N, C-alpha and C positions, 0 to 999 in steps of 0.2 A: 284837634287831632281825633283820630278814631280811638274808641275806647280800648280796643284790643291791640296794645302796642306790640305784642309779639308778630303781629301780621303787617307791620310797618317800619320801614326804614325812613328816618328823616335825613335828607340829603343836605337841605341847607336851611337855615332860618336866620334872618338878620334884620336890624334895624338900622344899620350902619350906611350912610349915604356913601356914594361914589364921586369922585371927582369929575370934572370936565373931561371927555372923550376917555373916560377910564374903562377898561375891560377886566373883568374878574372871574376865575374859574373857581368852583367848589373843589373839595377833593373828589377823588374818584370812589364810588361805591358799587359794591357787587349787587346786582338785582336779580340773580338766580333765585327762581322759585316765585319771583313777583309777577304781578299782571300789569300793573298801569303805574304810571308816574303823573302826579298831580301838581301843579304849581298854582300858587295866587300871588300877585305882585302889586304893588302901587307905589307910585313915584310922583313927586312933583314937577318932574322934567320928563322928556320923552325918553324910552329906553326900548332896549331889546332884550328879550330873555331867550337863550337857545336851552333846550334839553338835548343834550347830545349823548348818542349811544354808539358802544363800540363792542366788539366781540372780543378785542384783546387787551384793552385798556390804554392803547397807544394811538389807533387810528380811529377816529370819530367820523364813521361813516353815515349814520343816521342824525340828522339834526332836524328837530322841530323848532320852529321859531314863533314867537309871540311879541308883536309889537304893542308897547304899552304907551298911551296917549298921558300927556301931562294931567296930572290930579284927577286920574281915571283908574280904578282898578280893574284888573284883567285876570283871567284865569285860563289854564289850559289843562288838557287831560290827554295823555298819550299812552300807547299801548307799548309794553316792554317787548322789545324786538333783539336787543343785545344782551350781553352779559355784564357790561359795566356801563354806569352813567355818570355823567356830572352836570352841574348847572353853569351856564356861562351868561354874565351879565354885561352888556354892552350900553354905556352911558352915551346920550346924544352929546354933540360938540357944543351944544349952546351954553350950557350953565353946570355949575355944581348943583347936585341935589342936596336939598335940606330935608326933605321927607322921603323915607325908602323903608318899605316893609317888604318881605319876601318869605315865602314858606314854600319849599319844595319836598316832596316825600313819594316814596315807591309803597305800593299797598298789594297785597294778595286779594284776590276776588275782584268785585265789580268796584 
């Protein structure tokens, strides 16, 4: 995490694995005043991470996706365009995860 926590909003952090074909949404967070959303993910099965942004916290009109390969870490950096954000994880259909790590946060500046 960046040292200056007052410039960062943690959106999601977990090591809890998802079940087969599971989908999970984080809570909704205000990202007003933030400039970027960063995510790092590792999984032992294929999954998709979506960074979803909204102007009203209801309609998720901007969705950036990151496909994560089994046993490969991946990261994404997106610009803030909405006022609200949530993370959505979509597990692949083939198997339950046994290893899962994710960190998603919004940050001021670069």
